C-alpha positions in Angstrom: 0.0 0.0 -0.1 1.3 3.4 -0.8 2.0 6.1 1.8 -0.8 8.3 3.0 1.7 11.1 3.7 1.3 13.0 0.4 -2.4 12.7 0.3 -2.5 14.1 4.0 -0.2 16.9 3.1 -2.3 17.8 0.0 -5.6 17.8 2.1 -4.1 19.7 5.0 -2.6 22.5 2.6 -5.9 22.9 0.9 -7.8 23.1 4.3 -5.3 25.9 5.6 -5.6 27.6 2.3 -9.5 27.5 2.4 -9.4 29.1 5.7 -7.3 32.0 4.7 -4.3 31.0 6.9 -0.6 30.6 6.0 0.6 27.1 5.5 4.1 26.1 6.8 6.1 22.9 6.3 8.5 21.8 8.8 11.2 19.7 6.9 13.9 17.3 8.0 16.8 19.0 6.0 18.7 15.8 5.2 21.3 15.8 2.4 18.7 14.8 -0.4 16.5 17.9 0.4 17.1 20.8 -1.7 16.5 23.9 0.5 18.6 27.1 1.4 21.1 25.6 3.9 21.9 28.9 5.4 18.2 28.8 7.0 18.5 25.2 8.3 18.5 25.1 12.2 19.2 21.8 14.2 18.8 19.9 10.8 15.4 21.4 10.2 14.0 24.1 8.3 10.4 25.8 8.4 9.2 26.8 5.1 6.2 29.2 4.2 4.4 27.7 1.1 1.5 30.1 1.0 0.3 30.7 -2.7 1.8 34.3 -2.6 5.1 33.1 -1.2 5.9 30.3 -3.6 5.2 29.7 -7.3 4.7 26.3 -9.2 4.0 24.5 -5.9 3.5 20.7 -6.6 2.7 18.3 -3.9 3.2 15.0 -5.5 3.2 11.5 -4.2 7.2 11.4 -4.1 8.2 15.0 -3.6 7.0 18.6 -2.8 8.6 21.0 -5.2 8.2 24.9 -5.7 10.3 27.9 -6.5 10.7 30.9 -4.0 13.1 33.7 -3.1 15.4 33.4 -0.1 17.1 36.5 0.8 16.3 37.9 -2.8 17.6 34.8 -4.5 15.5 32.6 -6.4 15.5 28.9 -5.7 13.9 25.6 -6.7 13.1 23.7 -3.6 12.8 19.9 -3.7 11.6 18.0 -0.7 11.2 14.1 -0.7 7.6 13.6 0.8 9.0 11.3 3.7 11.2 14.5 4.8 8.1 16.6 5.7 7.6 16.3 9.4 4.6 18.6 9.7 2.2 21.0 7.9 0.7 23.7 10.1 -0.8 27.2 10.1 1.4 30.0 11.1 -1.5 31.9 12.8 -2.6 29.1 15.3 -0.2 26.0 14.9 -3.2 23.8 13.7 -2.2 21.2 11.4 -0.6 17.6 11.4 2.7 16.4 12.5 4.3 13.1 10.9 6.6 10.6 12.1 10.4 11.1 11.7 11.9 9.2 8.7 12.7 5.7 9.9 10.2 5.9 12.9 8.2 2.9 11.5 5.9 5.0 9.3 6.7 3.0 6.2 4.3 0.1 5.2 5.4 -3.4 6.3 7.3 -5.3 3.7 5.0 -7.6 1.6 5.2 -11.1 2.7 7.5 -10.3 5.6 5.5 -12.2 8.2 4.0 -15.6 8.5 0.3 -16.3 8.0 -0.9 -15.9 11.6 0.3 -12.3 11.7 2.7 -12.8 14.4 5.6 -11.1 12.4 8.9 -13.1 13.0 7.2 -15.4 15.8 9.9 -14.5 18.3 7.5 -13.3 21.0 5.4 -16.4 20.8 2.1 -14.1 21.2 -0.1 -13.9 18.2 -1.0 -10.3 17.0 -4.6 -10.0 15.5 -4.7 -7.9 12.4 -7.2 -5.2 11.8 -10.7 -6.6 11.0 -14.1 -5.2 10.2 -17.5 -6.5 11.2 -21.2 -5.6 10.3 -23.0 -3.8 13.0 -27.0 -3.8 12.7 
């Protein structure tokens, strides 16, 4: 199953914009992230992605891209979706935070467990997977 993160980022962005607030992204500024490094603090950067602050914003399933000016210099920003740590409003902080990369937010590998859903079977206890039932 694909990650829900890009879908949630797009939905929260639209919700923030519809409410006339200013969307910001908190990004893990890992080496593969193309951002102005002089604004990175403690390995993270906060970016204003309001429609009037950026141009050509694209929130795709693999990466977030846009053009913006930083200190008067134009720059094309490229952020892999898994490096977006949060999207929120500047005005009141409402939004959504995501797990840090590598904190278990990736989908489990296909065929990685046995048929009883207990993973590797090391613990001896069976874990029951999600289920649905009809309620009348």
